[in-house]
The first five atom37 places (N, CA, C, CB, O) and aatype in JSON, in Angstrom:
{
  "aatype": [12, 15, 6, 9, 11, 13, 15, 9, 16, 5, 11, 6, 4, 10, 9, 5, 11, 10, 5, 5, 18, 13, 15, 2, 6, 10, 3, 5, 6, 10, 0, 5, 13, 3, 0, 3, 13, 10, 10, 3, 13, 13, 16, 11, 6, 12, 7, 2, 8, 13, 18, 2, 5, 7, 9, 18, 3, 0, 5, 11, 10, 10, 16, 6, 11, 10, 3, 18, 9, 15, 3, 6, 12, 18, 5, 10, 6, 11, 14, 19, 15],
  "atom_mask": [
    [1, 1, 1, 1, 1],
    [1, 1, 1, 1, 1],
    [1, 1, 1, 1, 1],
    [1, 1, 1, 1, 1],
    [1, 1, 1, 1, 1],
    [1, 1, 1, 1, 1],
    [1, 1, 1, 1, 1],
    [1, 1, 1, 1, 1],
    [1, 1, 1, 1, 1],
    [1, 1, 1, 1, 1],
    [1, 1, 1, 1, 1],
    [1, 1, 1, 1, 1],
    [1, 1, 1, 1, 1],
    [1, 1, 1, 1, 1],
    [1, 1, 1, 1, 1],
    [1, 1, 1, 1, 1],
    [1, 1, 1, 1, 1],
    [1, 1, 1, 1, 1],
    [1, 1, 1, 1, 1],
    [1, 1, 1, 1, 1],
    [1, 1, 1, 1, 1],
    [1, 1, 1, 1, 1],
    [1, 1, 1, 1, 1],
    [1, 1, 1, 1, 1],
    [1, 1, 1, 1, 1],
    [1, 1, 1, 1, 1],
    [1, 1, 1, 1, 1],
    [1, 1, 1, 1, 1],
    [1, 1, 1, 1, 1],
    [1, 1, 1, 1, 1],
    [1, 1, 1, 1, 1],
    [1, 1, 1, 1, 1],
    [1, 1, 1, 1, 1],
    [1, 1, 1, 1, 1],
    [1, 1, 1, 1, 1],
    [1, 1, 1, 1, 1],
    [1, 1, 1, 1, 1],
    [1, 1, 1, 1, 1],
    [1, 1, 1, 1, 1],
    [1, 1, 1, 1, 1],
    [1, 1, 1, 1, 1],
    [1, 1, 1, 1, 1],
    [1, 1, 1, 1, 1],
    [1, 1, 1, 1, 1],
    [1, 1, 1, 1, 1],
    [1, 1, 1, 1, 1],
    [1, 1, 1, 0, 1],
    [1, 1, 1, 1, 1],
    [1, 1, 1, 1, 1],
    [1, 1, 1, 1, 1],
    [1, 1, 1, 1, 1],
    [1, 1, 1, 1, 1],
    [1, 1, 1, 1, 1],
    [1, 1, 1, 0, 1],
    [1, 1, 1, 1, 1],
    [1, 1, 1, 1, 1],
    [1, 1, 1, 1, 1],
    [1, 1, 1, 1, 1],
    [1, 1, 1, 1, 1],
    [1, 1, 1, 1, 1],
    [1, 1, 1, 1, 1],
    [1, 1, 1, 1, 1],
    [1, 1, 1, 1, 1],
    [1, 1, 1, 1, 1],
    [1, 1, 1, 1, 1],
    [1, 1, 1, 1, 1],
    [1, 1, 1, 1, 1],
    [1, 1, 1, 1, 1],
    [1, 1, 1, 1, 1],
    [1, 1, 1, 1, 1],
    [1, 1, 1, 1, 1],
    [1, 1, 1, 1, 1],
    [1, 1, 1, 1, 1],
    [1, 1, 1, 1, 1],
    [1, 1, 1, 1, 1],
    [1, 1, 1, 1, 1],
    [1, 1, 1, 1, 1],
    [1, 1, 1, 1, 1],
    [1, 1, 1, 1, 1],
    [1, 1, 1, 1, 1],
    [1, 1, 1, 1, 1]
  ],
  "atom_positions": [
    [[-31.01, -17.45, -74.33], [-31.21, -18.88, -74.37], [-31.31, -19.4, -72.95], [-30.06, -19.57, -75.15], [-30.58, -18.96, -72.06]],
    [[-32.21, -20.32, -72.76], [-32.38, -20.87, -71.42], [-31.3, -21.91, -71.13], [-33.78, -21.5, -71.27], [-30.65, -22.44, -72.03]],
    [[-31.14, -22.18, -69.86], [-30.15, -23.14, -69.39], [-30.53, -24.54, -69.85], [-30.01, -23.09, -67.86], [-31.71, -24.89, -69.9]],
    [[-29.53, -25.35, -70.18], [-29.78, -26.74, -70.58], [-30.12, -27.54, -69.33], [-28.54, -27.35, -71.33], [-29.35, -27.57, -68.37]],
    [[-31.28, -28.19, -69.36], [-31.72, -28.99, -68.22], [-32.19, -30.34, -68.72], [-32.86, -28.28, -67.45], [-32.76, -30.46, -69.8]],
    [[-31.93, -31.35, -67.93], [-32.36, -32.7, -68.24], [-33.42, -33.15, -67.24], [-31.17, -33.67, -68.24], [-33.43, -32.71, -66.09]],
    [[-34.3, -34.01, -67.69], [-35.27, -34.6, -66.77], [-34.51, -35.53, -65.81], [-36.4, -35.38, -67.55], [-33.35, -35.86, -66.05]],
    [[-35.15, -35.92, -64.76], [-34.53, -36.82, -63.78], [-34.12, -38.13, -64.47], [-35.5, -37.11, -62.6], [-33.03, -38.64, -64.24]],
    [[-35.0, -38.64, -65.31], [-34.71, -39.89, -66.02], [-33.51, -39.72, -66.95], [-35.94, -40.36, -66.82], [-32.64, -40.58, -67.0]],
    [[-33.48, -38.62, -67.69], [-32.36, -38.37, -68.59], [-31.05, -38.24, -67.81], [-32.61, -37.1, -69.42], [-30.03, -38.8, -68.21]],
    [[-31.11, -37.51, -66.71], [-29.9, -37.3, -65.91], [-29.4, -38.62, -65.34], [-30.17, -36.3, -64.78], [-28.19, -38.88, -65.35]],
    [[-30.29, -39.46, -64.85], [-29.9, -40.77, -64.33], [-29.23, -41.61, -65.41], [-31.12, -41.51, -63.76], [-28.23, -42.28, -65.15]],
    [[-29.77, -41.57, -66.62], [-29.21, -42.32, -67.74], [-27.82, -41.79, -68.08], [-30.14, -42.23, -68.96], [-26.9, -42.58, -68.3]],
    [[-27.66, -40.48, -68.14], [-26.36, -39.88, -68.47], [-25.32, -40.17, -67.39], [-26.51, -38.38, -68.65], [-24.15, -40.42, -67.7]],
    [[-25.74, -40.12, -66.15], [-24.83, -40.43, -65.04], [-24.37, -41.88, -65.14], [-25.51, -40.18, -63.67], [-23.19, -42.19, -64.95]],
    [[-25.3, -42.76, -65.45], [-24.95, -44.18, -65.61], [-23.95, -44.37, -66.75], [-26.21, -45.02, -65.85], [-23.02, -45.16, -66.64]],
    [[-24.15, -43.64, -67.83], [-23.22, -43.73, -68.97], [-21.83, -43.23, -68.58], [-23.75, -42.94, -70.16], [-20.83, -43.81, -68.99]],
    [[-21.76, -42.16, -67.81], [-20.47, -41.67, -67.33], [-19.79, -42.72, -66.45], [-20.65, -40.36, -66.54], [-18.59, -42.98, -66.6]],
    [[-20.55, -43.3, -65.56], [-19.98, -44.32, -64.68], [-19.48, -45.53, -65.48], [-21.02, -44.76, -63.64], [-18.42, -46.07, -65.19]],
    [[-20.25, -45.95, -66.47], [-19.84, -47.08, -67.31], [-18.57, -46.74, -68.08], [-20.97, -47.46, -68.28], [-17.67, -47.57, -68.2]],
    [[-18.5, -45.52, -68.6], [-17.31, -45.1, -69.35], [-16.07, -45.14, -68.46], [-17.5, -43.69, -69.95], [-15.04, -45.69, -68.83]],
    [[-16.18, -44.55, -67.29], [-15.05, -44.54, -66.36], [-14.62, -45.96, -66.0], [-15.41, -43.76, -65.09], [-13.43, -46.25, -65.9]],
    [[-15.59, -46.82, -65.81], [-15.28, -48.2, -65.45], [-14.63, -48.95, -66.61], [-16.54, -48.92, -65.0], [-13.6, -49.59, -66.43]],
    [[-15.23, -48.86, -67.77], [-14.77, -49.64, -68.93], [-13.5, -49.09, -69.56], [-15.86, -49.68, -69.97], [-12.59, -49.85, -69.91]],
    [[-13.42, -47.77, -69.7], [-12.31, -47.18, -70.44], [-11.15, -46.72, -69.54], [-12.8, -46.01, -71.23], [-9.99, -46.74, -69.96]],
    [[-11.46, -46.32, -68.34], [-10.43, -45.77, -67.45], [-10.12, -46.67, -66.27], [-10.86, -44.41, -66.94], [-9.21, -46.4, -65.48]],
    [[-10.89, -47.75, -66.16], [-10.73, -48.7, -65.06], [-10.76, -48.0, -63.69], [-9.41, -49.46, -65.22], [-9.97, -48.29, -62.8]],
    [[-11.71, -47.07, -63.57], [-11.89, -46.32, -62.33], [-13.36, -46.28, -61.98], [-11.32, -44.88, -62.46], [-14.23, -46.24, -62.85]],
    [[-13.62, -46.3, -60.69], [-15.0, -46.19, -60.23], [-15.35, -44.72, -60.06], [-15.2, -46.97, -58.89], [-14.59, -43.94, -59.49]],
    [[-16.5, -44.35, -60.57], [-17.0, -42.98, -60.43], [-18.28, -43.04, -59.62], [-17.23, -42.3, -61.85], [-19.3, -43.57, -60.07]],
    [[-18.23, -42.5, -58.42], [-19.4, -42.53, -57.53], [-20.53, -41.7, -58.11], [-19.02, -42.02, -56.12], [-20.31, -40.79, -58.91]],
    [[-21.74, -42.02, -57.7], [-22.94, -41.31, -58.16], [-22.82, -39.8, -57.96], [-24.19, -41.84, -57.42], [-23.12, -39.02, -58.86]],
    [[-22.37, -39.4, -56.8], [-22.23, -37.99, -56.45], [-21.23, -37.3, -57.38], [-21.79, -37.84, -54.98], [-21.49, -36.21, -57.89]],
    [[-20.09, -37.95, -57.6], [-19.06, -37.39, -58.48], [-19.53, -37.33, -59.93], [-17.77, -38.21, -58.38], [-19.26, -36.36, -60.63]],
    [[-20.22, -38.37, -60.37], [-20.73, -38.4, -61.73], [-21.76, -37.29, -61.95], [-21.36, -39.76, -62.04], [-21.8, -36.68, -63.02]],
    [[-22.56, -37.03, -60.94], [-23.56, -35.96, -61.01], [-22.87, -34.61, -61.18], [-24.45, -35.96, -59.74], [-23.28, -33.8, -62.01]],
    [[-21.83, -34.35, -60.4], [-21.09, -33.1, -60.52], [-20.37, -33.0, -61.87], [-20.09, -32.97, -59.37], [-20.31, -31.92, -62.46]],
    [[-19.82, -34.11, -62.34], [-19.14, -34.1, -63.63], [-20.12, -33.81, -64.76], [-18.43, -35.45, -63.87], [-19.8, -33.05, -65.68]],
    [[-21.29, -34.41, -64.7], [-22.32, -34.13, -65.69], [-22.72, -32.67, -65.66], [-23.55, -35.02, -65.47], [-22.87, -32.04, -66.71]],
    [[-22.9, -32.11, -64.47], [-23.24, -30.69, -64.36], [-22.15, -29.82, -64.97], [-23.45, -30.3, -62.88], [-22.44, -28.83, -65.64]],
    [[-20.88, -30.19, -64.74], [-19.76, -29.44, -65.31], [-19.81, -29.49, -66.84], [-18.41, -29.99, -64.8], [-19.72, -28.46, -67.51]],
    [[-19.94, -30.71, -67.4], [-20.0, -30.85, -68.85], [-21.16, -30.05, -69.44], [-20.13, -32.33, -69.24], [-21.02, -29.38, -70.45]],
    [[-22.3, -30.14, -68.78], [-23.48, -29.44, -69.26], [-23.26, -27.93, -69.26], [-24.7, -29.79, -68.41], [-23.58, -27.25, -70.24]],
    [[-22.72, -27.42, -68.17], [-22.51, -25.97, -68.04], [-21.42, -25.47, -68.98], [-22.16, -25.6, -66.6], [-21.59, -24.46, -69.66]],
    [[-20.29, -26.18, -69.01], [-19.13, -25.69, -69.74], [-19.11, -26.08, -71.22], [-17.9, -26.2, -69.09], [-18.5, -25.37, -72.03]],
    [[-19.76, -27.17, -71.59], [-19.69, -27.65, -72.97], [-21.05, -27.81, -73.64], [-18.97, -28.95, -73.0], [-21.13, -27.94, -74.86]],
    [[-22.08, -27.8, -72.85], [-23.42, -28.05, -73.39], [-23.82, -27.11, -74.51], [0.0, 0.0, 0.0], [-24.42, -27.54, -75.49]],
    [[-23.49, -25.83, -74.36], [-23.86, -24.86, -75.4], [-23.2, -25.16, -76.73], [-23.5, -23.45, -74.95], [-23.78, -24.91, -77.79]],
    [[-21.98, -25.69, -76.7], [-21.3, -26.04, -77.94], [-22.04, -27.15, -78.67], [-19.85, -26.47, -77.66], [-22.22, -27.08, -79.89]],
    [[-22.47, -28.17, -77.93], [-23.22, -29.27, -78.53], [-24.6, -28.79, -79.01], [-23.38, -30.43, -77.53], [-25.06, -29.18, -80.08]],
    [[-25.22, -27.95, -78.22], [-26.53, -27.39, -78.59], [-26.41, -26.6, -79.89], [-27.07, -26.49, -77.46], [-27.21, -26.77, -80.81]],
    [[-25.4, -25.72, -79.95], [-25.21, -24.89, -81.14], [-24.92, -25.74, -82.37], [-24.07, -23.9, -80.93], [-25.42, -25.45, -83.46]],
    [[-24.13, -26.8, -82.2], [-23.85, -27.69, -83.33], [-25.13, -28.35, -83.81], [-22.81, -28.76, -82.94], [-25.32, -28.52, -85.02]],
    [[-26.01, -28.71, -82.9], [-27.31, -29.26, -83.29], [-28.12, -28.26, -84.09], [0.0, 0.0, 0.0], [-28.78, -28.62, -85.06]],
    [[-28.08, -27.0, -83.67], [-28.78, -25.93, -84.41], [-28.2, -25.8, -85.82], [-28.68, -24.58, -83.65], [-28.94, -25.71, -86.79]],
    [[-26.85, -25.77, -85.92], [-26.21, -25.64, -87.23], [-26.57, -26.83, -88.13], [-24.68, -25.55, -87.07], [-26.84, -26.65, -89.32]],
    [[-26.57, -28.03, -87.56], [-26.93, -29.22, -88.34], [-28.38, -29.14, -88.82], [-26.7, -30.5, -87.51], [-28.68, -29.5, -89.95]],
    [[-29.27, -28.68, -87.96], [-30.68, -28.55, -88.33], [-30.86, -27.49, -89.41], [-31.53, -28.19, -87.09], [-31.64, -27.68, -90.34]],
    [[-30.13, -26.37, -89.29], [-30.21, -25.32, -90.32], [-29.74, -25.85, -91.67], [-29.37, -24.09, -89.91], [-30.36, -25.59, -92.7]],
    [[-28.64, -26.6, -91.66], [-28.1, -27.16, -92.9], [-29.1, -28.11, -93.53], [-26.77, -27.87, -92.63], [-29.34, -28.06, -94.74]],
    [[-29.68, -28.99, -92.72], [-30.65, -29.94, -93.23], [-31.88, -29.23, -93.79], [-31.07, -30.92, -92.13], [-32.38, -29.59, -94.86]],
    [[-32.36, -28.23, -93.08], [-33.52, -27.47, -93.55], [-33.22, -26.77, -94.87], [-33.94, -26.44, -92.49], [-34.05, -26.78, -95.78]],
    [[-32.03, -26.18, -94.99], [-31.63, -25.52, -96.23], [-31.6, -26.51, -97.38], [-30.27, -24.85, -96.07], [-32.08, -26.22, -98.47]],
    [[-31.03, -27.69, -97.14], [-30.96, -28.73, -98.18], [-32.36, -29.15, -98.61], [-30.18, -29.95, -97.68], [-32.63, -29.3, -99.8]],
    [[-33.26, -29.34, -97.64], [-34.62, -29.76, -97.96], [-35.38, -28.67, -98.72], [-35.38, -30.14, -96.68], [-36.12, -28.96, -99.65]],
    [[-35.19, -27.42, -98.31], [-35.86, -26.31, -99.0], [-35.33, -26.15, -100.43], [-35.68, -25.01, -98.22], [-36.09, -25.85, -101.34]],
    [[-34.03, -26.35, -100.61], [-33.46, -26.3, -101.97], [-34.07, -27.41, -102.83], [-31.92, -26.45, -101.92], [-34.4, -27.18, -103.99]],
    [[-34.21, -28.59, -102.26], [-34.81, -29.72, -102.99], [-36.25, -29.39, -103.39], [-34.76, -31.01, -102.13], [-36.66, -29.61, -104.53]],
    [[-37.01, -28.87, -102.44], [-38.41, -28.53, -102.72], [-38.49, -27.45, -103.79], [-39.13, -28.04, -101.43], [-39.32, -27.52, -104.69]],
    [[-37.61, -26.46, -103.7], [-37.58, -25.38, -104.7], [-37.29, -25.94, -106.09], [-36.53, -24.32, -104.33], [-37.92, -25.55, -107.07]],
    [[-36.32, -26.86, -106.17], [-36.01, -27.49, -107.46], [-37.19, -28.29, -107.99], [-34.78, -28.4, -107.32], [-37.5, -28.23, -109.19]],
    [[-37.85, -29.02, -107.12], [-39.01, -29.81, -107.53], [-40.13, -28.9, -108.03], [-39.51, -30.68, -106.36], [-40.8, -29.22, -109.01]],
    [[-40.34, -27.78, -107.36], [-41.4, -26.86, -107.78], [-41.05, -26.22, -109.13], [-41.62, -25.76, -106.71], [-41.92, -26.01, -109.97]],
    [[-39.78, -25.92, -109.32], [-39.35, -25.35, -110.6], [-39.65, -26.32, -111.74], [-37.85, -25.02, -110.56], [-40.05, -25.9, -112.83]],
    [[-39.46, -27.6, -111.48], [-39.72, -28.61, -112.53], [-41.21, -28.73, -112.83], [-39.16, -29.98, -112.12], [-41.58, -29.25, -113.88]],
    [[-42.07, -28.29, -111.93], [-43.52, -28.35, -112.15], [-44.03, -27.19, -113.02], [-44.24, -28.35, -110.82], [-45.17, -27.22, -113.49]],
    [[-43.2, -26.2, -113.21], [-43.65, -25.04, -114.0], [-44.0, -25.46, -115.42], [-42.55, -23.94, -114.02], [-43.35, -26.31, -116.02]],
    [[-45.04, -24.84, -115.91], [-45.49, -25.1, -117.28], [-44.93, -24.01, -118.19], [-47.05, -25.15, -117.36], [-44.79, -22.85, -117.78]],
    [[-44.61, -24.37, -119.42], [-44.1, -23.36, -120.35], [-45.17, -22.32, -120.67], [-43.6, -24.02, -121.64], [-46.36, -22.64, -120.77]],
    [[-44.74, -21.13, -120.82], [-45.65, -20.03, -121.14], [-45.31, -19.58, -122.56], [-45.54, -18.84, -120.11], [-44.15, -19.33, -122.89]],
    [[-46.36, -19.48, -123.4], [-46.1, -19.05, -124.78], [-46.73, -17.73, -125.08], [-46.59, -20.07, -125.76], [-46.61, -17.23, -126.2]]
  ]
}
């Protein structure tokens, strides 16, 4: 699996969200440089867990949709005599 990477725009948005969280919830200022390093840490150390959960959620949804389609196709079958 390749490394999780964000575009510059995505990274700027995530850094801003970290800074807002620190300000609003922790009443602390988080400098741009520190927020960038914190985001890199979260991405490296926890990103794969979030990525994998997304994969599991997608697999579950796909399975549910395929089961639905299979049921619908079964109902289309014509009786054979």
